[in-house]
N, C-alpha and C positions, 0 to 999 in steps of 0.2 A: 869896272864891272857894273852893269846896270841890271842886276837881278834883284827881285824882291822876295823876301822870305818872311813867312809867318812863323813865330816861335811859340810853341805851347809853354807857358810859364805858370808853374805851380807855387812859386814862392820859396822853393827849396834850392839847395846848392846846385844840383845837376842841371835843372832847366835854366837857372840863372847864368851859370857859366856857358851853357850851350848858346844862349842868347849873346853873351859877350863875345864868344869865339866867332860866331857868323858875322857879327858886326865888324870884328877885326879883319875878317876876310874880305870886306868891301861890299857886303850885301846891304841893301836897304831893308831894315828890320822892323817889323811890327809884331808886338806881343799880343797873344790872346790867352785868356784865362777862362776856364769853365766854372760856372756856378751850377752845382747839381743838387745841393742840400736844400730842400724845400721848407724847412722849418726854421725856428728861431735859432740864431747863432749862439755858440757858447760864450760865456762871460768870463771864463778863466782860462788858464793854460793847461788844458787837458791833453791827453794822448791823441795824436792824430792818426786817422785812418783815411783811405782814399774817399770814403763817403761818411761824413759825420759833421757834427755841430761846430768843429774847430775850423771849418772851411773859410769863414770870414777872416780869420787871422792870416790864413795863407793868402787870400786875396790882397789883404793890406800889405803883406810882405812883397807880393808880386808887383804891386803898384810902386812901392818904394824902390825895388830893384830896377824897374823900368825907368823910373825918374833918374836914377844914378847912371844908367846906360844911355839916357836921352833918347829913348824909343817910345812911341806911343803904345798904350796897352788898352785892349778892349776886353771887358768882362762880358761873357756871353752866357745867357741863361739856357741851360740844356737839361733842366730838372725833369721836364716831361719826357723827353727823348730818352734820358737815362733810366727813368722808371720803366718805360716800355721795353727798351732794348736790353737792359742789364739786370735791373732788380727783378722784373717779372720772370725773366729766364732763370735767374739765380734761385728764386723761390720754387718755381715749377720743378726744376731739376732736383732739388733737395727733397721735395715732396714725393718725387717719383723713385727715391732711393739712390739717386746718383750724386756725384760730387762734382759740381761745376767749377770752371775756372772763370771768374768774372772779369779778370784783367785781360784775358785773351779776347773775350767778347767785347769788352769796352774799347780795346785798341782798334779793332776793325770797324765797329759800328758807330763809335762815338768820337774817340780822339782823332782817328784818321778818316772819319766818315762825317757824322752829323756836325761836328765842330767846323770843319772846312766848308761844308755845304752852307752853313749859317754865315760864316765869314764872308763867303763869296756873295751870298744874297744881300749882305750889308754894304757891298761895293768895295770890299777890301781886295786889292789886287796882289797876287803872289805867284811866283814861279815854283817855290818849294815850301815845304813844311818841315821845320826842325824841331826835334825834341831832345830831351836829356837822356834817352835810352843808351845803354852801353851795348852797342852792336855796331857792325860795320856793313857797308854796302859797296858793291862794285858791279859793273856791267860786264857780262860775259859776251865778248865781241863775236864769238862764233855762234852763239844761239840767239844773241840779242836780249837775253833775259837778265833781269836784275838779280843779283846773288846776294843773300843775306848771310853774313858770317858772324860767329861768335865775337863778342868784344874782347879787346886785349886783356882786360882784367877779368880772369876766369871767375873770381868770387863775385863780381857784380854783372856779369854777362846777362843780358836780357833778351837774347835772340829767341829763347823759348816762348816768351810772351808775344812775339811778333810774327810767329810762324803763319798765322792765318791772314796776313796782309796780302792784298792782291798785287799783281805786277803793276797795275796802274797806280796803286797807292805807294808802292815802293819807288817808282820812277820819279816821283815828285818829293821824296823824303830825303832828309839830311840827318845824319846821327853824328854830331861834332865830337861826341865823347868816346866814340868807338875805339880810338887808338890811345886812350889815356887810362891810367890807373886812377882809382878813387882818391888815393892820397895826393896825386897831381892835381886833380880837379879841386880838391879842398884848398891846395896851396894857391891855385890860380884865383879862387874866390877870395882868399885872405889878402892876396897881393893887390887885388883890384878894390878892396875895401867894401865888398858887397855885404858883409856882415852876417851871412847865413851858413858859413862853413861848418858850424858846429850844431845846426838846427837838426832836431830829431826828424828822421825820415818816416814817411808813412809806410809801415811795414805790412799792414793788413788792409784788406778790403774794408772791413768794419771793425772798429776796436770794441771789444766787449761782446755783450750778448746781442745777437742779431735777430732774436725772436720777434722784435717789433716790426721787422720787414714783412711778416706774414699777416695776411688779411683775416685769417681765421685762427682760433685757439689751437694750439698744438696738442696732439693726443699722446698720452703716455701709453706704453705697451710692454710686451714681454721681451726679455733677452733670453734667447734659447740656444742650446747646442745644436750640432748638425743632426742630432736624433730628435730634435723638437722638444727636448726636456727643458723646462723653465729653469733658468739660473738666477734670474733677477728681473728688474724692471727698468725701462728707460723713460726719459721725460719727453721724448719726441724724436723721431728718426732724423730730423734735420740737424741735430746736434752731434751726429755720428758720421764717420767715414770709414770705408774699408781700410784696415791697417792700423786703426786707432787702438791705443792700449789704455791710456788714461781715461778716467771718468766712467768706467763701467760699474764700479762699486760692487764687485762680486768677490766673495771670498773664494780662493782657489789655491791649491798647492803649487800650481804653475801659472805663470803670466798668461792672461787671456787677451785676445785681440778681436776687434770686429772683423769677421771674415766675410760677411754678406749682409745686405740690407733687403728685407722682403717688404716692399712698400704695400702690397696688397693685403698682407696680414698685419701690417704695422709692427713688424718684429725685427729685432737685431739678432743676428746669428753671431755667436762668439765661439772661439776655439784657440788652440795653441798656435804658436807662430808658424809651424810647419804647414798649417792649413792655408797659409797666405801664398805659398810658393806656386808659381805657374811656369809652364814651359812655353805657352803660347797665348796670344790674345788677338782678338779681332778689333780693328779700328774702322770707324765710320766718318763721314763728314770730312772728307780729306780736302786739304788745300796744298798744291804743289807749288814750289818756288823755283828751284834750280832746274827742274824738269817739267815738261808739260803734263806728263802722266807717267805712271809706273807701267812698264811693260815686262811681264815675266817676274823674275826675282832679282833681289839685290841685297848685298851685304851693307849693313848700316850700324850705327850706334843709335839705339832707341833711348831717348831721354824721357823718363816717366814722371819727373818732377823738375821744377825750375832749379832746385839745388842739387840736382843729380847730374853726374857727368856722362851717364849713358851706359847701357848694356850692349854688348855685341849681340847682333841678331840678324836674321834674314827675313826680309819682307817679301810677300808674294801677292800679286794683284788678285782681287776677287771681284765678283760682279758688282758688289755694293760697298767696296772698301779694300782693306788689305788684311792679310794675316801676318802676325809677327811671331816668329819662332826664335826664342832666346837660345844662346849658346849653352846655357845651363840654367837650372831652375832659379827663378828670381822672384822678388816681391814686386809684382807689376803695378801698373797704374789702377786706381779705383775706377769703376764705371762712371763715365762722365768727365774724367780728367783728360788732359791733353797728353798725347804721346808724340814727340817730335823727333824726326829722323834726320841724322847727320851723316854727311860724308866728310871726315876730318872736321874742319870748323865751319863747313858750309851746310846751311839748312836745306835739306831736299824738300821737306814738307812735313806735314803732320796731320793729325785728326783727333777724334775723340774715342776713348776706350769704351768698348761695349761691355 
C-alpha cells in the first residue's frame, strides 16, 4: 500500500491509537497537532478542555507518542483561524440568546478544514485524514455518496459532531476507531506501551468559566416568568441555556427551568418543566450526507443532543430548512443547538434548531 495519511494527534488515547492502527494497516503516516491556545501555557496538571492553557502538555504527549510510533509530527498554529471561525461564532451566538455547538463548527471549519489546508500549504502530501472519532464510514455504491454511521460503541459514538462535514471532507477521511469499543482502544494503547490509556479526556470545550472569551463585560439582568414577573436576576445570558435547571438561584415550590432567552431585553425566562415540551421545531442551515436533499417528508430519529439516542419524528422540507414533528411531546433542542437526523445508524443530515 502506497497511500499517505495525515493523522490528527491530540496526545490522548483515541488519536494515539488511531495513528497506530493506520500505520499497522500499511499507510505512510504523518501526525499533525493543532496549537490554538494563544496565551501562556499552564504550569501544573489542570483539568483539560479542548481550548485552554493545558494545551502545551497535550502537545508534548503527542510528540512523545509520535516518537514511539516512529512517525513525524508537525505542530500547526491555528490560533488566529480558531478565533475567527469558532470563538467569535461561540460568543456571538450566546450573546444572541442561542446555544452554539463549537465542536460541530470546529470539525468542519478547523480540523477537517483549515488544518488540512495549512498542512497542504506546508508541502505535506496525503491521500486521507484520520482522526480518533468513534464513527464509521462507507460508500453507497448506488448513489456514490459517502455514508456516515454511528460508531460501534454507542456510549462513545461521535457521529453527531460530524454531521456537518461535506462529501468532499468525508471522502478523504478515515475513522479507525469506528468498529472498536472504548475498552478495546484502551487495551490496544496499553499493549503498545503508549502510556496514555488512563489520561483524562477533554470533556468540555472550555473548562471552568468562559466569560473571558467575551470582549465586553457581561451584563446582569432579570429572570422572569412567562407573564414577565421578575423572579430573580442573572449574571449574564451567556451563562444560561434553554432547559437548564441549576444556577437560577430562585426560591420556588417547584423546580424551575430556563424556558427561553430574550437577548433584546437581556432577560432569562424561567418556568416549570412542562413549559419546555414541544411537538415540533424548525431547523435551518442544513447539511445532508446520505441524501442530496430532502424531498417531501421522511420518518427519522431526531437526535437533539450528543448524549441523546433520538426521538421518533417526521421531517418535512421547507423553503429555508425543515420542520420536525415529534411523535409525542419532547424536550427539544435549544435554539442554536444541532439536531441530527438518522435512518437507523446512518446520518441523513442535520442542522441548527431555530
